[in-house]
N, C-alpha and C positions, 0 to 999 in steps of 0.2 A: 382577480381574484386567482390566488393559484391553489391549489389542495396540496398539502404539506404535513408529515409526518412530528408533531411538534415534543421536545423532554424540560420535562416544567419542574422536575425535581428528578434528582439520581435515586436509584430504583426501583422508577415509577414507570408504568408503559408506556410507548410514543399517544400521543392524543393529535387523530388527523383534524385539520381545524384548513381552515381558509385565510390565506396572509396575502398582503400585499407591498408588492416590492416594488420599490422606484424606481422611475424613469433615469435610465444609462448618467452616468459624471462624462465627464471629459475623456478619461483612460477605464472607462466601466463596458462589460461588455455583457448581454440579455439572452440568456439561454434557454432552451426549450428542453427540460431537462429529458432525453430516452429511457436511459439507462444507469442504473444505479449498484453497484454492489457493496452485499454486507459485510465487514470489517471490525475484525475482532478490535482494534482500537476506539471505532466506533464506542463496543458494548463494553472498553474501559473508562469511558466517559459517561453512558447507562447509569453503568451502576455505581460511579460514583470512585473507582479507583482511582483516577484524574480527575480532578477539578476542572471547573469549566463555570460562567456562569450562565445561567439560567432568564429567562424561558429559552429554551437555543431550538435549533435542528442540527441532528448531525447528517454527517452523508458526504461522502469527498469522496468515491472513487465510481466518477462520474464521466457520461462522453453525452452528447446532444448535440441537438441543432441553434445556430446563432443566430437571433431572431432581430435583436437591435444593439449597435454599437456605438457610443460616446463620438464629439465630434473629435476630440485627436486619436481616437485608436487607428491601427494603423496592421495590426499583428490578422485583426482579420476579421473577414466581410458577415453581411448578411447572407445566411442561405448555407455559411461553412459546416460542415460536422468537424466537434473537436472534443478535441480530452480535454477535462480538468485535472489540475491537481494542487495539490495544499502547497507543495513547498515553493507557492506564489515572490517571485525575485522582484526587488525594484532598480537593478541593472548595472548600479553608479555603486555599491557600500564596496571594501577593500573585498570581501567573498565573491562577492559578483565580478569585482573585476580579475580579481584573483578562478574562476572557473568555478566556483564552488558555490556556487548558484543557491544547491540543497540548503548552505547554511543560512543564508540570510535572510533576517529576521522580518523581515517584509516588510516594513513598518510605514512604508510610502505607498504599499498596495489599495491600504485599507481608511476608512474614509474618517477625518478628523473626528475628532470627540463631540466638536460642537456640531458638528456637521448633522443632517436627516440621517435616522439610519436607513439603508440599505432593504430592509426587510418592520414590516410591522404586522399586529394582527387586528383583527377585523374592527377592534377598538381603539384601534392606535396606542397600543401598547409594543410599543421596540421588542422586537425578535435578533437575541444576538445570534451572527452568524458563525456557527464552526468552523473553524479550518480555513476561515478562506474564502466558503461553499457554500455550504448547507444545502448538499445536494438531497435529500432523502423530502423535495417539496417540485412540484410539477412545473419550476424555472428558477435557473438561479442569478443573481444579479453577483458579477465575476471582478477583476479588475480582469486587464485584456492579459497582464502577466501568470495568469495562473489558468491561461487555457490554450490550444494549439491543435491548427486545423492539419483533419486528416483526407487519405483518399477516401472518400464517400463511395467504394467499393466495400469500404469495411465496416460490419455485423456492426450495430451498438451499442450491440447490449456487451460481444466480446470487445472493440474497445474502450468499453469505464473499467475492465477490471486493468488495462495498461495502466490506470488513472494514477492504482497505487499496489497494490497484492504486487504486478505483473516489473514495474518501477522499479519497485522495491528489491523483491525478488531477484531477480536477471542481474539489476544497479549491481548489487551485491557480490554477480560474479565479473559482469563483464568491468565494470568501475571502481568499487575497493579491490579485488582481489584481484584484476587485470590478472584472470589465469591463461599459462601458458597451456597449450594440450599435448595430455598428458600424464598435469599436474592431477594429485587426489583431493576427492571435495567429497566432506561431510555434514547431511544437511539435516535437523534436526527439527522437528516439526511439517508434518505435508497438509497445512494449511494452503491457501491460499497461496501465500507468500513462499513459500518453502516449495511447492510444487512449481512454484517460474522458476526458482532459482536451479533444480534441479533438471528444468526444461535445457534455463541457461547455460547448465553447466554441461549437459550435453552438447547444445549449439557449439560451445569454444573450446567442444574437444577434451575435453577432462578425460584423463582414464581412465578412474574411478567416480563412479557418483554410489555413494551411500545411503542410504535416504530410511532415518532413522524414527522412528512413531510409534505410538504405542496400540493405535488403532489397525485392526489387518486392514480395510478397505481403502482406510489411506495410504498404507505400504501397499496396496496391489495398485493404484491409480498413480504413483510413484514411480515402479519399472514403469508405465506404461508412457513413461515423458520423459525416459530415461537410467534412473534409476538404477545401477548393475547389483545391486544387493540392498538390501532390508534389510535394518533388524528392531528388536521389540524395546522403544525409548526403557520401558518398565524392567527390565530384564538387568537382574544383580549387575550382570560383568558385561551391559550395554557396553560400556571402552572397552574393556576386553575384547569382544567381539571386532569396534568397530579398527584395534590396533592390529586387530591376525587377520584381518582381511583386506587390509594395503598396509601391511608388512610392513611394520614402524609406526601407524599413526599416518594423518591425513595433513595435505599442506594448507587445503583451508576447510574448517572449521564452522557453517553455518547457522549462528540461531536464528530461529523460526516461530519462536510460539511467546520468548515472553514471561520467562520461568526464573528463577533464581537454578534448581534442580536444573535444566537447560543447558542452560551455561555453561554451569561448572561442567558440565556434559563437552557440549565444544570443550573449551577447553582441555579435559584430562585424555581428547580422544588426538590432540593434536602430535606432530613430526617432530622434530628438532627440526626449530628453521621454522615451526606453520604458525597459523595465521589462525586468529576465534577472532571472528568477526557475529557479531551482534545487534539484531535488528529489530527483533519484538522487543514491545512495549515491556519495561518488567516495574513490575512494583515499585517506587518513588524510592522505598526502603533498604531495598536491594544494592549489592554490590559484588562484582566478577571481581578476580584478581588473578595474578598469576604469585607465585610461588617461589622461592630465591633459585631452584634446581629450575624451575621453565624459562627464567631470565636467562640461569647460564647454559641452559639449550638454545638460546636466540630465539625462544615463544615471542608468538606479540597477540596482544589484543585490542581490539579497534571496534567501534558503533561506525552505524555506514547511517545515517537517517536520510530512509526514503530510496536507500542504492545510490546515496552522491550522485543522485541523478543532474543532469543539466537536459531539460525535460525538450525543450524545443524542438532542440537533436534528434533525442532518447525516442519520445515519444513516435514520431515517426519512422523511426528506420525500428521500432520492434513493431510497430501497425504492416512496415515491408516482410520482416519475419514471417507471419501470419498472413499474407496475403501470398508469401511464394513457399507457405506448408513447412518451413521452417519451428515454428513455433506453436505448441499444441494449448491454445487457451477453448476447446471446445469440451475438453476433459475437465478439465476446473470448474466448469458450471454444474454444481450439479441440479438446482429448478432453476425457475426463472415465476416469479411470486408479483402480485398486481403490489402496490402500496399499501393498501389494507390490510394484504397480509404482515405485516412488516414484521409487529411481534413475534407472530408466526414464526419466522424466520428468524428470528435472533434465540428462540425458544430451539430449535434445531442447532446452531453455534451450540449452546451451548453445552447439548448432548455429544458435542464431536463427533459424528460420524459422518460425518459427507463433505466433500470441497468449498464451492462461494452459492450462496443464495441469491439474485443478480434482480433487482425491483426492477420493471418493467413498466413506464408509464405509456397511454395509450397516443 
């Protein structure tokens, strides 16, 4: 039995309850969860902005220690420290074999519909696994292609952030933008993902890193992590300020909020030939576009799901960046809380004044 935070209905608080995890199948890994970040993506499901089958266990930004593995698992072994990733990959579809693993639909990484569920409630009711992981639980049962072993000297509360926020934000810089040193970056939204993008832009040698957020505390954090300039997102002339600071607009504008206004601001901040990269989970009825003049100016618009990661390669490299003092994860963590305080953690997220809360398991 393992304690978990269960979502039974959209808009309801998460409930603490005991669940049972099945024994690992041939390609499955049982993990003792050690830390899990609270991500705004979880909040979208909790509040019902994005639909999901229920009851379910949210949580997807996690790290832990492998307890047991299935008979065919080759990527990890018991005792390994691992970071999980929601973009589980099959390894043989068109997206995987062409190097776009984050786009894999991952059907083969989930149990068949007629198989026993991975997670059940105390009364035997199946619990839906969210995003291949369900990490707001003392244990996770995942496909081996949903986790990767990392250096055991890496603190697991910091490692958890790499599972989503850092992979997404840094991936936007390293993988999607393929930033050339000296190019300019604007980051709209300085939560966990945005701060990771700012940090990665500094590592990549960006000439300017302009952080845009309505909260002064987050703008201050952005400067600690490498922003060269900050702009209040609520200023009427925010786009004009970014264009003036970058002398004509930024080469890359990274949207890390998931709102129509912030996506529009990203597009409005571009220089000729610039690219807007949308990372945030926007409401499903939102649309982002380029005008005829934007197209004539060579501007581009793209999504970058999970930072276009190749996580078996990217995550250990990001761990190495932290251990070498290049990647600052300590600043991103605002608080460490027990699982029982998770609803309070999401309330603080709604208030929007701090970066990442991390659930730490004993």
